[in-house]
N, C-alpha and C positions, 0 to 999 in steps of 0.2 A: 143573268141574261146572256143568251147565246149571240153569236155574231150574226146568224141568219135573222134573228128577231130584230137586232139593231138595224140591219140593212132594210128590212121591211118597214120599220118605223121611219127611217129616213125617206124611203120611197113614198110612204104615205104623206109625210110632211111636204115633200116636193109636189106631189099630186094635189095636195090641198092648196098650195100656193098657185099652182097652175090653174086650178079650178076657180080660185078667187080672182085671179086676173081675167079669166074668161068671163066670169060673172060680172066683173066690173065693166068690161068692155060691152057686154050685152046691156047691162043696166044703163050705161052712159048713152047708149043710143035711144033708150026709151025715156029716161028721166034726166034730171039735171046732172049731167055727167061730172060737173066740177064738184058738187057736194058729195056725189056718189064716189068720185075719185078720192076726195078727202077721207070719206068714211072707209073706203077700201084700203087707202094708204095707211090710215090708222090701224085698221084690222091687220094689214100686211105687216106693219111694224110690230104690232102685238104678236102676230104669228111668228115673225122673224125672231123676236125676242124669246118667244116660247121655244122656237126651234133652237136658238142659240143656247137657251137654258137646258133644253133636252139634250143637245149635242154635248154641252159641258158635263151634264149629268152622265151621259153615255160615255164620255171620255174618262170621267172619273171612275165609272164602273169598269171600263176597259182596263184602266191602269190598275184598279184594284184586282181585276181578274188576272192581269199579267203578273202582279205581285203574288197572287195566289198560285198561278201556274208555276212561277219561279220557285216559290216555297215548296210546291208539290214536287217539282223536279229535283230540288235539293234533297227533299225527303226521300224521293225515289233513289237518288244517288247514294244517300246514306244507307237506305235499306239494301241497295245492291252491295255496298261495301260490307254491311252486316251479314248479308247472305253469303258473300265470299268468305268472310271470316267463319261463319257457321259451317260452310262447306269444308273449309280447311280443318275446322275442329272435328267435323264428321269424318273426314279422311283420316285425321290422326287417331280418332277413336276407333275407326275401322281397322287401322294398323295395329292399335293396341289390342283390339278384339282378336285379330288374327294371331298376334303374338301370344295372347293369353290362351287362345285355342290350341296353339302349338305346344305351349307349356303344359296345358291340361292333358294333351295327348301323352307328352313325355311323363307327366306325373302319373297318369293312368298306367302307362307301361311300367314305370318304376314301382307303383303300388302292386301291380300284378307280379312283377319279379320278386318284390319283397314278400308278397303273399306266398309265392312258390318257395322262396328261401325259408320263410317262417314254417311252412309245412315240413321242409327238409330238416330245419332246426328242431322242430317239435319231434320229428321222428328220431333225430340224433339224441335229443334230450331223453326221449323214452329209453333209447338204448343206454345212454349214460346213466339214467336212473337205475336201470337193471344192473349195470356194472357197479354203480355205487352201492346198491343193495348187496351185491356179491362181495364188494370190498368191505362193506360194513360188517357183513357176516364173518369174513375172514379176519377183519380187524378185531372183532369181538373174540374170535377164537385165538388170535395172536395175543390179545390182552390177557385172556384167561391163561394161555400158556406162559405169558410173561409173568403173571402173578404166581403161577406154579413154580416157574424158574426162580423168581425172587424169593419165594418161600424156601425153595431148595438151596439157593445161595445163602439165605439167612441160616438155614440149618447147617450147611457146610461151614459157614463162617463161625457159627457157634461151636461146631465140632473142632475147627482149627484153633479157636480161642481156648477151648478146653484142652486140646492136645498141647498147645503152647504153654498153658499154665502147668500141665502135667510135666512137660519137658523141663520147664523152669524149676518146678519142685524137685524133679529127679536130679537135675543138675545141682540144685542146692544140696540135696541129700548126698550126692556123690562128693561135692566139695567138702561137706561136713565129715563124711567118712574118710576122705583123703587127709583132712586136717587131723582127725583122730589117729589115722594110720601114721602120719608124719610124727605126731607127738609120741605115739607108741614106739616108733623106730628110734626117736631121740632118746626116750627113756631106756630102751633096750641097749643102745650104745653106751649110755652113762653107767649102766649096771653090768658092763661086760665082765669086769673082774670077778664078780660074784656069780657069774653065770655057770661056772663049772660045778660049784657046790650046789647050786640050785638044781642043776641038771642031775647031779648025783642023787639028790634027795627026791628028784622027780617033781619039783614044784615050779621052777622057773623056766624061761625059754632057753633053748640051746644056744651056746656061744657061737655056733656056726651060722646062725640065722642072719642073713644080710639081704637088703632089698636088691632085687635084680637090676633095677634102674631107679633113678630119682623119680618121684611122682610127677607126671606131666601136668602142666597148667591147663585148665579147661579152656575150651574155645568159647569166646563171648561174641555173640552176634545180635544185632538189633536193627533198628531203623531210625531215621530222623523224624522226630515228632514235631519240632517247631524250630523256626529260624528267625533270629532277630539280629540282623546285621552280621557281625562276625561271631555272635554267640549262637551255638547250635545245641539243641536239646535232643538227647538220645533216649530210646525207650528201655534202656537197661540201667541198673543201678547197683547199689551195694548188695542187694539180694542175689544179683548175678555175678558177684565177686569183682565188680568194677572198683578200681582204686584211683585215688587222686594222682594225676601225672600220667595215667594210662593214655595211650595214643590209639585212636580208632581211625581206620581208613574208610572213607565214604566213597561209594561207587554207585553208579546207575547202570543197571544191566551189567555190561562188562567194561564200561568206561570209568576211568579214575576221575574223581571229583576233587578230593582234598583230604587233609589230615586234621583231626580234631584232638586237642589235648584236654583231658578232663580236668576241670578245676573245682566243680561242686558235685556232690553225690547225694542222692536220696535213695530210699529203699528200692523204688522201681523206676527212677529217672536219674539221669546225669547230664551235666551240661559242661561245655568247654568252649574254647576259642579256636577259630580256624587258623592254623599255623602254616599250612601250605595248601595250595589249590592249583588246579589245572588252569591254563590261560582261557579266559572268557567264560568260565563256568563257575557256579557256586552251588552249595548244597541246597536241596529242596526237600519239602516234606515228602516222606515216602522213600527216600534214598536208603539203600542198605548201608549198614555200618558194621565193621568187624575189627576186633582188636588187632593191632599191628603185628603181633607175634605170630598169629595163626592166619593172617590174610593170604599169604602166598602158599600155604600148605593146604592140601585137600582135607575136607572135613572127615 
């Protein structure tokens, strides 16, 4: 119930009371005013009680309306606070949207730049692929040439091995011939007294035959085949006229490495101990080795 309605109700009640009093006054003039007054008083009391009841009801309604208004005001305040929070959230989201928009622009610019770089990279890759094809072709050609060179090296190595074997065989033959020559010279010296008669008869060697010089010892050269501590194995042996106690000089290029004294001999190998060495160096596989007697003399 609105306030205007309540005011109208109150005015109606007041008018009813006034009308009742007027009616009582008129009726008192006509009828027995005392009984009429009693009746009107009773009616007025009833009306007053009704008015009081209506006023109490209206007061309760007003209080209830005020409570409702207060609740609505509190609700409005809460909604206003919620609206402010929502506005703040909207502002924050708008800031985030602006930031994301800026980041999107930067990302688009970066994507465009990367696209351009990708195009350049693809172009470079195409050029690199072309170069790679050229390099692969050249690599294949180099591999083919390398194979040819390896075959040629193998052939030359085989030839060197054959020549080395031939040289060793020739050296062995020379050594055998020299030994036979030495024996013949010794035999000729032992039979010198009968040389004149043999010469007279035309059967023996002349007594004036003498060797111009003693037979020279052959040069012995090889290389280091294996190293185990102080024990060094050489690639020459008894077939190369190596004897126990012989000393071999080991050198690398032109640098002196050490001296090896032979203690064990096999037909194609000999081993000995390192008796002297240069400071800070030791023999290694592949180092050259030459007998001490001919090391300082030209071949």
